[in-house]
C-alpha positions as CSV (number, residue, x, y, z in Angstrom):
1,X,110.7,154.3,98.9
2,X,111.6,154.9,102.5
3,X,111.2,158.2,104.2
4,X,113.6,159.4,106.9
5,X,112.2,159.8,110.4
6,X,113.5,161.8,113.4
7,X,113.1,160.0,116.8
8,X,112.2,161.6,120.1
9,X,111.8,159.7,123.4
10,X,109.2,161.3,125.6
11,X,108.0,160.6,129.2
12,X,104.5,162.0,130.0
13,X,103.3,162.1,133.6
14,X,99.7,161.0,134.4
15,X,97.3,163.8,133.6
16,X,99.9,165.7,131.6
17,X,99.2,166.9,128.1
18,X,101.8,167.0,125.3
19,X,101.1,169.3,122.3
20,X,102.3,168.5,118.8
21,X,102.1,171.1,116.0
22,X,101.6,170.2,112.3
23,X,102.0,166.5,113.1
24,X,100.7,164.9,109.9
25,X,102.8,161.8,109.2
26,X,104.1,161.6,112.8
27,X,104.1,158.2,114.3
28,X,103.4,157.7,118.0
29,X,104.5,154.5,119.7
30,X,103.5,153.8,123.3
31,X,106.1,151.8,125.2
32,X,104.5,151.9,128.6
33,X,101.3,153.4,130.0
34,X,98.4,154.7,127.9
35,X,97.4,157.9,126.2
36,X,94.4,159.6,124.8
37,X,95.0,161.4,121.4
38,X,92.9,164.3,120.0
39,X,93.7,165.6,116.5
40,X,92.5,169.0,115.3
41,X,89.7,168.6,112.8
42,X,89.0,165.0,113.7
43,X,85.7,164.2,115.3
44,X,87.2,161.0,116.8
45,X,89.6,160.7,119.7
46,X,91.9,157.7,120.1
47,X,93.0,155.5,123.0
48,X,96.5,154.1,122.6
49,X,97.6,151.6,125.2
50,X,101.2,150.2,125.6
51,X,102.7,148.3,122.6
52,X,100.4,150.2,120.2
53,X,101.4,152.6,117.4
54,X,99.4,155.3,115.6
55,X,100.3,157.5,112.6
56,X,98.7,160.9,112.8
57,X,96.9,162.0,109.6
58,X,96.0,165.6,110.4
59,X,98.1,168.7,109.8
60,X,96.9,170.8,112.8
61,X,97.5,170.5,116.5
62,X,97.5,167.1,118.3
63,X,97.1,166.7,122.0
64,X,98.4,163.6,123.7
65,X,97.0,163.2,127.2
66,X,98.5,160.6,129.5
67,X,95.9,158.5,131.3
68,X,98.7,157.1,133.4
69,X,102.4,157.6,133.3
70,X,103.5,156.9,129.7
71,X,106.7,156.5,127.8
72,X,106.4,157.3,124.1
73,X,108.6,157.3,121.0
74,X,107.6,160.0,118.6
75,X,108.8,159.5,115.0
76,X,108.6,162.7,112.9
77,X,109.1,162.8,109.2
78,X,112.2,164.7,108.1
79,X,111.1,167.2,105.5
80,X,112.5,166.4,102.0
81,X,114.1,169.1,99.9
82,X,112.4,169.4,96.5
83,X,114.3,168.7,93.3
84,X,113.9,172.4,92.3
85,X,115.5,173.5,95.6
86,X,118.4,171.0,95.2
87,X,119.0,172.3,91.7
88,X,118.9,175.9,92.9
89,X,121.4,175.2,95.6
90,X,123.7,173.4,93.1
91,X,123.6,176.3,90.7
92,X,124.3,178.8,93.5
93,X,127.4,176.8,94.5
94,X,128.7,176.6,90.9
95,X,128.1,180.4,90.4
96,X,130.1,181.1,93.6
97,X,133.0,178.9,92.4
98,X,133.0,180.5,89.0
99,X,132.8,184.1,90.3
100,X,136.0,186.1,89.9
C-alpha cells in the first residue's frame, strides 16, 4: 500500500528556524547543508546532514534549525478520506441528482 505525499522544496538560511505543525509522518530530506531537529514531546534532538532523510514520528510542533545554509525537501502525507466520508459524499450526490 502506498500513501500519497505532497512535496515542498525549502531553503533555510544559517541560523534560521522552520516550524512544522502536526508533522507526524512527514519526511525531511536534506539535499545540502545540515539541520538540527527538535520534536515536541521527544527528549532527543536529531542532527541531519546532507544526503540524509528522517521521518518525523510526533504529532506536535517540530523545529528545524539550519546549522548552515540548507536545502530540504519536505514530504507531507496527504490526508486520506475515510470510507464513511466517501460513502456520505456519494449519497449526497445521488440525493441531489434525484431531487425534483
